[in-house]
C-alpha positions in Angstrom: 0.0 0.0 0.0 1.3 3.4 -0.9 1.4 6.2 -3.4 3.6 6.1 -6.5 3.5 6.0 -10.2 3.2 3.7 -13.2 4.0 5.2 -16.5 5.1 4.0 -20.0 6.8 5.2 -23.1 6.9 3.9 -26.6 10.4 2.6 -27.6 11.6 4.1 -30.8 12.9 1.8 -33.5 16.6 2.0 -34.3 19.0 1.0 -37.0 18.6 0.8 -40.8 15.7 -1.7 -40.5 13.9 0.5 -37.9 13.5 -2.4 -35.4 12.9 -2.0 -31.7 16.0 -2.8 -29.7 16.5 -6.0 -27.8 14.5 -5.6 -24.5 17.3 -6.8 -22.2 19.9 -4.5 -23.9 17.5 -1.6 -23.8 16.9 -2.2 -20.0 20.6 -2.3 -19.5 21.0 1.0 -21.3 18.2 2.5 -19.1 20.0 1.3 -16.0 23.4 2.7 -17.1 21.8 6.1 -18.0 19.8 6.4 -14.8 22.9 5.4 -12.8 24.8 8.3 -14.5 22.0 10.7 -13.9 21.7 10.1 -10.1 25.5 9.9 -9.7 25.7 13.6 -10.5 23.7 14.1 -7.4 26.0 12.0 -5.3 23.8 9.0 -5.1 24.8 5.4 -5.9 22.3 3.0 -7.3 22.1 -0.1 -5.1 21.5 -3.5 -6.7 20.8 -2.4 -10.3 19.9 -5.8 -11.8 17.7 -7.4 -14.4 15.8 -10.4 -13.2 13.0 -12.1 -15.2 12.9 -9.3 -17.7 12.6 -6.5 -15.1 15.2 -3.9 -14.2 15.2 -2.9 -10.5 17.1 0.1 -9.3 17.3 1.1 -5.7 17.7 4.9 -5.8 16.9 5.7 -2.1 17.6 3.3 0.7 14.4 3.7 2.6 12.1 3.2 -0.4 11.3 0.3 -2.6 13.2 -0.1 -5.9 12.1 1.6 -9.1 11.2 -1.0 -11.7 11.5 -0.9 -15.5 10.2 -3.6 -17.9 9.2 -4.0 -21.5 5.6 -5.1 -21.8 4.0 -7.3 -24.4 3.3 -4.3 -26.6 7.0 -3.4 -26.7 6.6 -0.4 -24.4 8.9 0.6 -21.6 7.0 0.6 -18.3 8.3 2.3 -15.1 6.7 1.8 -11.7 7.7 3.0 -8.3 6.3 3.5 -4.8 7.3 6.8 -3.4 5.2 7.5 -0.3 7.6 5.8 2.1 10.3 8.3 1.4 7.9 11.3 1.0 7.1 14.1 -1.4 10.8 15.2 -1.8 11.7 11.8 -3.2 8.6 11.7 -5.4 9.5 15.0 -7.0 13.2 14.0 -7.3 12.3 10.7 -9.1 10.1 12.5 -11.5 12.9 15.0 -12.2 15.3 12.1 -12.9 12.7 10.4 -15.1 12.4 13.6 -17.1 16.2 13.5 -17.7 16.0 9.9 -18.6 13.3 10.7 -21.1 15.5 13.3 -22.8 18.6 11.1 -22.9 17.0 7.9 -24.1 14.5 9.6 -26.5 11.4 8.5 -24.6 8.0 10.1 -24.2 6.5 9.2 -20.8 2.7 8.9 -20.7 1.6 10.3 -17.4 -2.1 10.6 -17.9 -3.6 7.3 -19.2 -6.1 7.1 -16.4 -6.7 3.3 -16.7 -3.3 1.8 -16.3 -0.6 4.5 -16.3 -0.5 7.6 -14.1 1.2 9.4 -11.3 -1.1 8.9 -8.3 -0.2 12.2 -6.8 -0.8 14.3 -10.0 2.6 16.0 -9.5 4.1 14.9 -12.8 1.4 16.9 -14.7 1.0 20.0 -12.5 4.4 20.2 -10.8 2.8 21.9 -7.8 4.9 20.8 -4.8 2.4 22.1 -2.1 -0.3 19.8 -3.8 2.1 16.9 -3.7 2.8 17.5 0.0 -0.9 17.7 0.7 -1.6 14.4 -1.2 1.2 12.6 0.8 -0.1 14.1 4.0 -3.6 12.8 3.3 -2.3 9.4 2.5 -0.2 9.2 5.7 -3.1 10.5 7.8 -5.3 7.8 6.4 -2.7 5.2 7.0 -2.3 6.3 10.6 -6.1 6.2 11.1 -6.1 2.6 9.8 -3.2 1.6 12.1 -5.1 3.1 15.1 -8.3 1.3 14.1 -6.6 -2.0 13.7 -4.8 -1.7 17.0 -8.1 -0.9 18.8 -9.5 -4.1 17.2 -6.6 -6.0 18.7 -4.7 -6.5 15.5 
């Protein structure tokens, strides 16, 4: 349970035959590029690895990994939970995904309401006070649930 994002981008064909790149090699390139992006900020990605066709990158030690995969339609999918680390991490991750988008010639889709979106809305409006309020509401609701469960003896 938590707030986060799940977005996708089409992968542009490459080469003379205009084919989509090999998914594993493409994910490796995504990993190398994101590692270089966050290294400029003094962060080191922990455990960047591809397992079962999914790249996982640990950007911040108190939050779950950021996951990248290539879906059955050949699109790059990124998903991450951010509420454990808070609004600053959420905004930071979106900033880094913007840089990744430019460097790897991606076009993130943030507003496909059915499957792909930023649960906080920050990626579209970039209003940090709204992001803080959304995280505060989530954490308040979570705290109420914990109190309720403890009162029930759980």
